[in-house]
C-alpha positions in Angstrom: 0.0 0.0 0.0 1.4 3.4 -1.2 1.0 6.4 1.0 0.3 9.8 -0.6 1.5 13.1 0.9 -1.2 15.3 2.5 -2.7 18.0 0.3 -1.5 21.6 1.0 -4.2 24.3 1.6 -4.0 27.5 -0.5 -2.9 30.5 1.4 -5.6 32.9 2.7 -6.0 36.2 0.8 -5.0 39.3 2.6 -5.6 42.8 1.1 -2.4 44.9 0.7 -1.9 47.5 3.4 -0.1 50.1 1.2 -0.7 50.7 -2.5 -2.6 48.4 -4.9 -6.4 48.1 -4.9 -8.3 49.6 -2.0 -11.4 48.4 -0.2 -14.8 49.5 -1.6 -15.5 51.6 1.5 -12.3 53.6 1.1 -11.9 56.8 -1.2 -9.2 57.7 -3.6 -6.6 60.1 -2.4 -6.0 63.0 -5.0 -2.4 63.9 -5.4 -1.2 67.5 -5.0 -0.4 67.7 -8.7 -4.0 66.7 -9.7 -5.4 69.2 -7.3 -3.4 72.0 -8.8 -4.5 71.0 -12.3 -8.2 71.0 -11.2 -7.8 74.5 -9.6 -6.3 75.8 -12.8 -9.2 74.5 -14.9 -11.7 76.0 -12.5 -10.0 79.4 -12.7 -9.9 79.3 -16.5 -13.6 78.4 -16.6 -14.4 81.3 -14.2 -12.4 83.7 -16.4 -14.2 82.5 -19.5 -17.6 83.1 -17.9 -16.4 86.5 -16.7 -15.4 87.5 -20.2 -18.7 86.2 -21.7 -20.6 88.2 -19.1 -18.6 91.3 -19.8 -19.2 90.9 -23.5 -22.9 90.3 -23.0 -23.2 93.4 -20.8 -21.4 95.6 -23.2 -23.9 97.9 -25.0 -23.3 98.1 -28.8 -22.5 101.4 -30.3 -23.9 100.7 -33.8 -27.6 101.5 -34.0 -28.3 98.5 -36.1 -26.7 96.2 -33.4 -28.7 98.1 -30.7 -32.0 97.4 -32.5 -31.0 93.7 -33.0 -30.2 93.3 -29.3 -33.5 94.9 -28.3 -35.3 92.5 -30.6 -33.6 89.5 -29.2 -34.4 90.6 -25.6 -38.0 90.9 -26.5 -38.3 94.7 -26.3 -39.4 97.3 -28.8 -36.7 98.1 -31.3 -37.7 101.8 -31.4 -40.1 104.2 -29.8 -41.9 107.1 -31.3 -39.5 110.1 -31.6 -36.6 108.1 -30.1 -33.1 109.0 -31.2 -30.1 106.8 -31.5 -28.5 107.7 -28.2 -31.8 107.5 -26.3 -32.3 104.0 -27.8 -28.8 102.9 -26.6 -29.5 104.2 -23.1 -32.8 102.3 -23.0 -30.9 99.1 -24.0 -28.4 99.7 -21.2 -31.1 100.1 -18.6 -32.9 96.9 -19.8 -29.6 94.9 -19.6 -28.9 96.2 -16.1 -32.4 95.2 -15.0 -31.9 91.7 -16.4 -28.6 91.3 -14.7 -29.9 92.4 -11.3 -32.9 90.1 -11.7 -30.7 87.1 -12.2 -31.5 86.7 -15.9 -27.9 86.6 -17.1 -28.7 83.6 -19.3 -31.0 85.7 -21.5 -28.1 88.2 -22.1 -25.6 85.5 -22.9 -28.1 83.8 -25.3 -28.7 87.1 -27.1 -25.0 87.8 -27.3 -24.3 84.3 -28.7 -27.0 84.8 -31.3 -25.5 88.0 -32.4 -22.1 86.4 -32.8 -23.6 83.6 -34.9 -25.4 86.2 -37.1 -22.2 88.1 -37.6 -20.4 85.0 -38.7 -23.2 84.1 -41.1 -23.2 87.6 -42.6 -19.5 87.5 -43.6 -19.5 88.0 -47.3 -16.5 87.7 -49.6 -16.0 89.7 -52.7 -16.8 87.8 -55.8 -16.3 89.3 -59.2 -17.8 88.2 -62.5 -17.6 89.7 -65.9 -20.6 92.0 -66.5 -22.4 92.3 -69.8 -21.4 94.7 -72.5 -24.5 96.8 -72.0 -23.5 97.4 -68.3 -20.0 98.6 -69.4 -21.4 101.0 -72.0 -23.9 102.4 -69.4 -21.2 103.0 -66.9 -19.0 104.7 -69.6 -21.9 107.0 -70.5 -22.5 107.9 -66.8 -18.8 108.6 -66.4 -18.7 110.9 -69.5 -21.7 112.8 -68.2 -20.3 113.1 -64.7 -16.8 114.2 -65.9 -18.2 116.9 -68.1 -20.3 118.3 -65.3 -17.4 118.1 -62.9 -15.1 119.9 -65.4 -17.7 122.8 -65.6 -17.8 123.1 -61.8 -14.0 123.1 -61.6 -13.7 125.8 -64.3 -16.4 127.9 -62.6 -14.6 127.6 -59.2 -11.2 128.5 -60.7 -12.7 131.5 -62.5 -14.2 132.8 -59.3 -10.9 132.3 -57.4 -8.7 134.0 -60.1 -11.0 136.7 -61.3 -11.4 139.6 -58.9 -14.5 140.8 -60.7 -16.4 137.6 -60.0 -19.0 138.4 -57.3 -20.8 135.4 -55.9 -23.1 137.5 -53.9 -24.1 139.6 -56.9 -24.8 136.4 -58.9 -27.0 135.1 -56.1 -28.9 138.4 -55.8 -29.4 138.5 -59.6 -30.8 134.9 -59.6 -33.1 135.6 -56.7 -34.3 138.8 -58.4 -35.1 136.7 -61.5 -37.0 134.3 -59.3 -38.9 137.1 -57.6 -40.0 138.4 -60.9 -41.7 135.1 -62.0 -45.1 135.7 -63.4 -47.7 133.6 -65.2 -46.8 133.5 -68.9 -49.3 131.0 -70.3 -51.9 128.4 -69.2 -53.3 125.5 -71.1 -55.4 122.4 -70.4 -53.3 119.3 -70.5 -55.8 116.4 -70.2 -59.4 115.5 -69.3 -58.2 114.1 -66.0 -56.1 115.7 -63.2 -52.4 116.1 -64.1 -49.8 114.3 -61.9 -46.3 115.1 -63.2 -44.2 117.2 -65.6 -40.6 117.3 -66.9 -38.6 119.4 -69.3 -36.2 117.9 -71.8 -32.5 118.7 -71.4 -32.6 121.4 -74.0 -35.9 122.8 -72.8 -37.7 122.4 -76.1 -40.2 119.7 -74.9 -42.4 119.5 -71.9 -43.8 116.1 -70.9 -46.9 115.8 -68.7 -48.8 112.8 -67.3 -52.2 112.4 -65.8 -54.6 110.1 -64.0 -55.9 108.9 -67.3 -52.7 106.9 -67.8 -51.6 109.1 -70.8 -48.3 110.9 -71.1 -48.2 113.9 -73.5 -45.2 115.6 -75.1 -45.7 119.3 -75.8 -43.7 121.7 -77.9 -42.2 124.7 -76.1 -42.4 127.6 -75.5 -46.2 127.5 -75.9 -47.8 124.2 -74.8 -50.3 124.1 -77.6 -48.7 121.8 -80.2 -48.6 118.1 -79.3 -45.4 116.1 -80.3 -46.4 112.7 -79.2 -48.9 110.8 -76.9 -47.6 107.9 -74.9 -50.2 105.2 -74.1 -49.3 101.8 -72.6 -49.8 102.0 -68.9 -52.9 100.1 -67.5 -53.5 102.5 -64.6 -52.8 106.2 -63.7 -49.3 107.6 -64.5 -47.8 109.0 -61.3 -44.7 110.7 -62.6 -42.6 111.4 -65.7 -38.9 112.5 -66.1 -36.6 113.2 -69.0 -33.1 111.7 -69.2 -30.3 114.4 -68.6 -28.1 112.8 -71.3 -30.4 111.3 -74.0 -33.6 112.1 -75.8 -35.7 109.6 -73.9 -37.9 109.8 -70.9 -39.3 107.4 -68.2 -42.8 107.1 -66.8 -44.0 105.5 -63.6 -47.5 104.2 -63.0 -49.8 102.7 -60.4 -49.7 99.5 -62.4 -46.3 98.9 -60.7 -44.3 99.4 -63.9 -41.9 102.0 -65.2 -41.5 102.5 -68.9 -38.7 104.0 -71.0 -39.7 105.9 -74.1 -38.2 107.8 -77.0 -39.5 111.3 -77.8 -41.2 110.0 -80.9 -43.5 107.8 -78.8 -41.6 104.5 -79.3 -41.6 102.3 -76.2 -38.1 101.1 -75.5 -38.4 99.0 -72.3 -40.7 98.1 -69.4 -39.5 97.6 -65.8 -41.1 96.2 -62.7 -41.1 99.0 -60.1 -42.0 99.5 -56.5 -41.9 102.3 -53.9 -42.4 102.9 -50.2 -44.1 105.4 -48.0 -42.1 104.9 -44.8 -41.3 108.6 -44.0 -37.6 108.0 -44.8 -35.5 109.8 -47.4 -33.0 107.2 -48.7 -29.8 107.5 -50.8 -29.0 104.4 -52.9 -25.7 103.2 -54.3 -26.5 102.4 -58.0 -23.5 100.0 -58.2 -24.7 97.7 -55.5 -28.4 98.5 -55.4 -28.2 99.0 -51.6 -29.4 101.9 -49.4 -26.4 103.7 -48.0 -28.2 106.5 -46.2 -31.6 106.8 -44.5 -32.6 110.2 -43.2 -35.2 110.2 -40.4 -37.1 113.4 -39.7 -40.3 113.4 -41.6 -43.2 112.2 -39.5 -45.3 111.3 -42.5 -44.5 109.7 -45.9 -41.9 111.4 -48.1 -43.3 112.3 -51.6 -40.4 114.0 -53.3 -36.6 114.4 -53.1 -34.1 116.4 -55.2 -30.3 116.8 -55.2 -28.7 120.2 -55.1 -26.3 121.0 -58.0 -23.4 120.9 -55.4 -24.1 117.2 -55.0 -24.1 117.0 -51.2 -27.3 118.8 -50.3 -30.7 117.0 -50.6 -34.2 118.5 -50.3 -37.2 116.3 -49.4 -40.9 117.1 -49.1 -43.7 115.0 -47.7 -47.2 114.8 -46.3 -46.1 116.6 -43.1 -46.2 119.9 -45.1 -42.4 120.4 -44.5 -39.4 120.7 -46.7 -36.2 119.4 -45.1 -32.6 120.2 -46.3 -30.1 117.3 -45.6 -26.3 117.4 -45.7 -25.0 114.1 -47.0 -21.5 114.7 -45.6 -22.7 115.4 -42.1 -25.6 112.9 -42.4 -28.1 115.2 -40.7 -30.9 117.7 -41.3 -29.6 121.2 -41.9 -32.9 123.1 -42.0 -36.6 122.6 -41.8 -38.8 124.8 -44.0 -42.4 125.0 -42.9 -43.2 125.2 -46.5 -47.0 124.9 -47.0 -50.4 124.5 -45.4 -50.8 121.1 -47.0 -48.6 118.3 -48.2 -45.5 119.0 -50.3 -45.9 117.2 -53.6 -42.7 118.2 -55.3 -39.3 119.9 -54.5 -36.9 121.1 -57.1 -33.6 122.9 -57.0 -32.6 125.6 -59.5 -30.4 123.4 -61.7 -27.4 125.7 -62.3 -26.1 126.6 -58.9 -29.0 125.9 -56.6 -29.6 129.6 -56.0 -33.2 128.9 -55.1 -35.5 126.0 -54.3 -39.1 125.6 -55.5 -41.8 123.5 -53.7 -45.3 122.6 -54.9 -48.2 121.7 -52.6 -51.7 120.7 -52.4 -52.5 124.1 -51.0 -52.6 125.2 -54.6 -49.4 127.2 -54.4 -45.8 127.0 -55.6 -43.3 128.7 -53.3 -39.7 129.7 -54.2 -37.1 129.8 -51.4 -33.7 131.2 -51.2 -30.9 128.6 -51.5 -28.8 130.4 -48.8 -31.1 131.2 -45.9 -34.2 129.4 -47.2 -36.4 132.6 -46.8 -39.5 132.9 -49.0 -38.7 134.7 -52.3 -41.9 134.3 -54.2 -45.3 132.5 -54.0 -46.8 131.5 -57.3 -50.6 131.4 -57.0 -52.9 130.7 -60.0 -54.0 127.1 -59.9 -57.5 126.3 -58.7 -56.7 122.9 -57.3 -53.9 120.8 -55.9 -50.5 121.4 -57.5 -49.1 118.0 -58.2 -45.7 118.7 -59.8 -43.2 121.3 -61.1 -40.0 121.5 -63.1 -37.4 124.1 -64.0 -35.6 124.6 -67.3 -31.8 124.1 -67.4 -31.3 127.9 -67.7 -33.7 128.6 -64.9 -35.7 130.9 -67.1 -39.0 129.0 -66.8 -41.0 127.0 -64.3 -43.7 124.6 -65.3 -46.4 123.5 -62.9 -49.3 121.0 -63.3 -52.3 120.6 -61.2 -55.4 118.6 -60.5 -57.3 121.4 -62.2 -56.0 119.8 -65.4 -54.0 122.9 -66.4 -50.3 123.4 -67.4 -48.9 126.8 -66.3 -45.6 128.3 -67.4 -44.0 130.9 -65.2 -41.3 133.2 -66.6 -39.4 136.1 -65.1 -40.5 139.6 -66.0 -37.1 141.0 -65.0 -35.6 140.1 -68.3 -38.1 142.3 -70.2 -37.6 145.2 -67.8 -33.9 145.1 -68.3 -34.2 144.9 -72.1 -36.5 147.9 -72.2 -34.7 150.3 -69.8 -32.1 148.5 -67.8 -28.5 149.4 -67.4 -26.1 148.3 -70.2 -22.4 147.3 -70.0 -19.8 148.0 -72.7 -17.7 145.0 -73.6 -14.4 145.3 -75.4 -14.0 142.6 -78.0 
């Protein structure tokens, strides 16, 4: 019989005292290095939150951004008669109230939405070759502008170098001519009320339009002979204007179209058109098609605007019976003329130097104002109903007005005749 050795028992398991795995009821001990890393992360997070809060509490300086922030915070973007600085102060007060009330998350959310919108609005220039017609049109505009600029420069040099040039005397003479404006002739232009008028660039043709949808071309100086009748609009024609460089004209209608015509009555092109009555006078960039300036001041819709010959003054008239003069360089209103007792339907600068400004109104009058101090020079009264439009010839010798009384009236200066008959003469050495 063989004897086997006894079986050995496995050793009992004992958990290690130092290092290795720990019991379930014990916690991990964080080392000093890990604690420092965690503290640095917490400080960085607090600094980030502090910067975000500071950015969210910063009041924008741009009025467009101020309006956008007010909209995102659920408040009115503008109040009646509120100016830009007042709107910015109102936003600052609203943000302070939200911060005190513990609504910081609303401010942060509005700020983050603004940042996202700015990133989406980033546009990069992208050029494509334009059509040949666009190039030719821009060349024509450049030629026209260069000629006018050359004339202005020559006039300025002459005034600077010639001691006999007296600007004040020229202004007084122009205002004297305007003050001597009297009714020269009157004629019926249509069976329906007239709405617009415009002289051709050489002053030999006068175009008028009416509620009947018809535009008529008249031979000057007496509007008795008809040159052409333009019929194509489906509704009333609201305005007509001649091109300053070509023998063509454009008409606008309530049928939401604008049409381009030749003086012989040939229709050249039809455009889709629109307009707004938002009480703003806007300046547009023709290259981009965007509004670059918006003048706020009229409390009712603006009905007419006109540039001064100097290029940086703009006159506007509207339903608030006022005529406002704007400076495009300073981007603000220079003067407010309480022009009429009813809405101002048309404003027009004297085309040579802007010596005077004419306004037409539904109070049946046309007023002439000095281009310097905007004092009243002359009031032309003769129409029996609302005066809808006016225009001035290139040499400022004649003013045409049309009215809802269906008449066309031509006003000329009587000062010329008085000077020809008994005025002073000047000897000129040739």
